[in-house]
C-alpha positions in Angstrom: -12.7 1.7 11.7 -14.3 2.8 8.5 -14.1 6.5 7.4 -15.4 8.4 4.5 -13.0 10.8 2.6 -13.0 12.6 -0.7 -10.4 11.7 -3.3 -8.6 15.1 -2.9 -8.3 14.3 0.9 -6.4 11.1 0.1 -3.9 13.1 -2.0 -2.8 14.8 1.2 0.0 12.6 2.8 -1.2 13.5 6.3 -4.7 12.1 5.8 -4.0 9.0 8.0 -2.9 11.1 11.0 -5.9 13.3 10.6 -8.4 10.4 10.1 -7.4 7.9 12.8 -8.7 9.4 16.1 -6.2 9.3 19.0 -3.4 8.0 16.8 0.0 8.7 18.2 3.3 7.5 16.8 4.8 4.7 18.8 7.7 4.0 16.5 10.5 6.5 15.6 10.3 7.6 12.0 6.8 6.1 11.4 4.9 8.4 9.1 1.4 7.5 10.0 -1.0 4.8 11.0 -1.2 1.8 8.6 -4.3 1.6 6.6 -5.5 -1.7 5.3 -8.1 -1.0 2.7 -9.2 2.0 0.7 -12.1 1.9 -1.9 -14.6 4.3 -3.4 -18.3 4.2 -2.6 -19.0 2.4 -5.9 -16.3 -0.3 -5.1 -14.9 0.2 -8.6 -11.4 -0.4 -7.2 -9.6 -1.3 -4.0 -6.2 -0.6 -2.5 -5.0 -3.2 0.0 -1.9 -2.8 2.1 -0.6 -4.5 5.2 2.1 -3.6 7.6 3.9 -6.9 7.1 3.6 -7.0 3.3 6.3 -5.6 1.1 3.7 -4.6 -1.5 0.5 -2.7 -1.9 -2.3 -4.4 -4.0 -4.4 -2.4 -6.3 -7.4 -4.2 -7.8 -9.9 -2.8 -10.3 -10.9 -2.9 -13.9 -8.6 -4.3 -16.6 -8.2 -0.7 -17.8 -7.1 0.6 -14.4 -4.7 -2.3 -13.9 -3.2 -1.8 -17.4 -2.7 1.9 -16.8 -0.9 1.3 -13.5 1.3 -1.4 -15.1 2.2 1.1 -17.9 3.0 4.0 -15.6 6.7 4.3 -15.1 6.2 6.1 -11.8 5.3 2.8 -10.2 7.2 -0.4 -9.7 4.2 -2.5 -10.6 3.6 -6.0 -11.8 0.6 -8.3 -12.0 0.1 -10.9 -9.3 -1.8 -14.0 -9.1 -3.9 -15.4 -6.2 -1.1 -17.7 -5.0 1.8 -15.3 -5.3 4.0 -14.7 -2.2 3.7 -11.2 -0.8 6.1 -11.6 2.1 9.5 -9.9 2.2 11.0 -13.2 1.0 8.6 -13.3 -2.0 10.0 -10.1 -3.6 12.0 -11.3 -6.6 12.5 -7.8 -8.0 14.1 -6.4 -4.8 15.4 -9.4 -2.9 16.3 -9.0 0.7 20.1 -8.4 1.1 22.1 -10.5 3.6 23.2 -8.6 6.7 26.5 -6.8 6.4 29.3 -8.3 8.6 29.4 -6.5 11.9 25.9 -5.1 11.7 
C-alpha cells in the first residue's frame, strides 16, 4: 500500500493507525502497524524499517546523514552495504542472555 502524507502528518505518532485501512492490533502492546518505507515525493531521502530488524535505516544526502550522526537525540551510526542488521548484529546493544528461571 502506498499512501501520500504531509510531513506534519508524519509527526503525529498515530499516523500509521489512521493511514492503514482496516488495521487492528493483533498483538498486545503493539503501537501501530509496521511501515517499511517512507520517502518524500522528490525521493531526496528514505527511511526504511522492518519488523525483524533492530534498526531503522535513513538514507539521503551526505549533509542529512552527517546531521543525523551529530544529533545526540539519536543512537546513530553509519552502516555499510554488508553490515548485519539482525538482532545479533547489534554491537552497541548486544542481546542479553536469558535470566535463570525466565
